[in-house]
C-alpha positions as CSV (number, residue, x, y, z in Angstrom):
1,M,0.0,0.2,0.0
2,R,2.8,2.4,0.9
3,K,4.6,1.8,-2.4
4,S,1.4,2.6,-4.4
5,A,1.0,5.8,-2.6
6,V,4.5,6.9,-3.3
7,L,4.0,5.9,-6.9
8,A,0.7,7.7,-7.0
9,L,2.2,10.9,-5.5
10,A,5.5,10.7,-8.0
11,L,3.0,10.4,-11.0
12,A,0.8,13.2,-10.0
13,L,4.2,15.5,-9.5
14,C,4.9,14.7,-12.8
15,V,1.8,15.7,-14.4
16,V,1.9,19.2,-12.5
17,T,5.7,19.7,-13.1
18,G,6.6,17.9,-16.4
19,P,6.3,19.1,-19.8
20,D,2.9,20.9,-20.9
21,A,2.2,18.3,-23.5
22,V,-1.4,18.3,-24.4
23,A,-3.7,15.6,-22.9
24,G,-6.6,14.1,-24.5
25,E,-8.1,11.0,-25.8
26,P,-5.2,9.0,-27.4
27,G,-5.2,9.9,-31.3
28,A,-7.8,12.4,-31.0
29,P,-7.0,15.8,-32.5
30,I,-7.0,18.8,-30.2
31,L,-8.1,21.6,-32.1
32,P,-7.4,25.3,-30.9
33,P,-10.2,27.5,-30.0
34,A,-11.2,29.8,-32.8
35,F,-10.3,33.8,-32.0
36,T,-9.9,37.1,-33.8
37,L,-7.7,39.6,-32.3
38,P,-6.6,43.0,-33.1
39,G,-2.8,43.4,-34.3
40,L,-0.3,46.1,-33.9
41,D,-0.7,46.4,-37.5
42,G,-4.4,47.8,-36.8
43,K,-6.0,44.7,-38.5
44,P,-7.9,42.0,-37.1
45,H,-6.2,38.5,-37.0
46,G,-7.3,34.7,-36.6
47,L,-5.5,31.6,-36.5
48,G,-7.0,30.5,-39.7
49,E,-4.8,33.3,-41.4
50,W,-1.7,30.8,-40.9
51,R,-3.4,27.7,-42.4
52,N,-0.7,25.1,-43.6
53,K,1.9,26.6,-41.4
54,V,3.5,25.5,-38.0
55,V,2.5,28.1,-35.8
56,L,4.0,28.7,-32.5
57,L,1.7,30.9,-30.7
58,N,3.5,32.9,-27.6
59,F,1.5,34.6,-25.0
60,W,3.4,37.4,-23.2
61,A,3.3,40.8,-21.6
62,S,5.5,43.6,-21.5
63,W,6.0,43.8,-17.8
64,C,7.4,40.1,-18.2
65,S,11.1,39.8,-18.0
66,P,11.2,36.2,-19.0
67,C,8.8,37.0,-21.9
68,Q,11.3,39.8,-23.1
69,S,14.3,37.5,-22.6
70,E,12.8,34.7,-25.2
71,I,11.8,37.4,-27.9
72,P,15.2,37.5,-29.4
73,D,15.1,33.8,-29.9
74,L,11.6,34.0,-31.2
75,V,12.8,36.7,-34.0
76,A,15.6,34.3,-34.8
77,F,13.2,31.3,-35.1
78,Q,11.3,33.5,-37.3
79,N,14.0,34.6,-39.4
80,Q,15.7,31.2,-39.9
81,Y,12.5,28.9,-40.3
82,S,10.0,30.9,-42.1
83,G,10.8,29.6,-45.3
84,Q,10.2,25.8,-44.0
85,G,6.7,26.7,-42.9
86,L,6.9,28.5,-39.3
87,Q,4.9,31.0,-38.2
88,V,5.7,32.8,-35.0
89,V,2.7,34.6,-33.7
90,G,2.9,36.9,-30.3
91,I,-0.4,37.4,-28.3
92,G,0.5,40.5,-25.8
93,M,-1.7,40.2,-22.7
94,D,-1.2,43.9,-22.1
95,D,-1.8,47.2,-23.1
96,E,-1.5,48.1,-26.9
97,V,0.9,51.1,-26.2
98,K,3.2,48.9,-23.9
99,L,3.4,46.2,-26.3
100,R,4.2,48.6,-29.2
101,N,7.1,49.7,-27.2
102,V,8.8,46.4,-26.6
103,H,7.9,45.3,-30.3
104,R,9.7,48.5,-31.4
105,T,12.7,48.0,-28.9
106,L,13.2,44.4,-29.3
107,G,12.5,44.6,-33.5
108,I,9.9,41.9,-33.2
109,N,9.7,40.5,-36.9
110,Y,6.5,38.5,-36.4
111,P,2.5,39.4,-36.1
112,V,1.9,40.6,-32.4
113,L,-1.8,40.7,-31.6
114,F,-2.9,41.9,-28.3
115,T,-5.8,41.6,-25.8
116,N,-5.7,45.0,-23.7
117,S,-5.9,42.3,-20.5
118,P,-3.8,40.2,-18.5
119,A,-6.6,37.9,-17.7
120,H,-8.0,37.3,-21.2
121,P,-10.3,34.1,-21.4
122,L,-8.0,33.1,-24.5
123,L,-5.1,32.2,-22.3
124,S,-7.4,29.6,-20.5
125,R,-9.2,28.5,-23.7
126,F,-5.5,27.3,-24.7
127,G,-5.2,25.4,-21.6
128,N,-3.5,28.0,-19.5
129,H,-5.5,28.0,-16.2
130,T,-3.0,29.9,-14.2
131,G,-2.5,32.9,-16.3
132,V,1.6,32.5,-16.3
133,V,3.3,34.0,-19.2
134,P,5.0,33.2,-21.3
135,Y,3.0,30.5,-22.4
136,T,3.4,28.7,-25.8
137,V,1.2,26.9,-27.9
138,L,2.5,24.9,-31.0
139,V,-0.2,24.1,-33.8
140,S,0.6,21.8,-36.4
141,R,0.2,22.2,-40.1
142,A,-3.1,20.1,-39.9
143,G,-4.4,22.8,-37.4
144,E,-4.1,20.8,-34.3
145,V,-2.8,21.6,-31.0
146,V,0.4,19.4,-30.3
147,Y,2.2,20.9,-27.5
148,T,1.8,23.7,-24.9
149,H,4.8,24.9,-22.6
150,T,4.6,27.3,-19.4
151,G,8.1,29.4,-19.2
152,V,10.6,30.5,-21.9
153,I,11.0,28.5,-25.1
154,T,14.6,27.6,-25.2
155,R,16.4,26.5,-28.4
156,E,16.4,23.0,-27.1
157,L,12.8,22.9,-26.7
158,F,12.4,24.6,-30.0
159,E,14.5,21.8,-31.7
160,E,12.8,19.1,-30.0
161,Q,9.1,20.1,-30.5
162,V,9.2,22.5,-33.6
163,I,11.8,21.3,-35.9
164,P,10.2,17.8,-36.4
165,L,6.9,19.6,-37.5
166,L,8.8,21.6,-40.1
167,Q,10.3,18.5,-41.9
């Protein structure tokens, strides 16, 4: 009995602290929620705009230093892999003016959409019920959510999760 309790606790901790791979019925596609948000370019955008691409949705905020620390890598990923079908899309959970300042300062080269709210329900609809940013959602060319991650996307995570989808 004692060993089974320890095993159950260990499994529960893995679920809480392990990779944020999307859970669901084995083999069942997980479709992202539909949304339309304004972009810093002044136009409304939805996920369908990047159909047949591998989309890396990155939820962030101007006040979040880990978010800002990963943006140069996201810029580099967009530069290096856009020709292979990658589309990075930032979703700023913040005020438009503050996001524009970060966009300009860090030279963001991918679309940035915004919510004007750090507690927008879209974050929860993509599986982040804690509201922690940065939060990244990976959508395959088939339009299915294949991976989510709370925290900074490192080059190692990118190579492990994104590169295989581009090939």
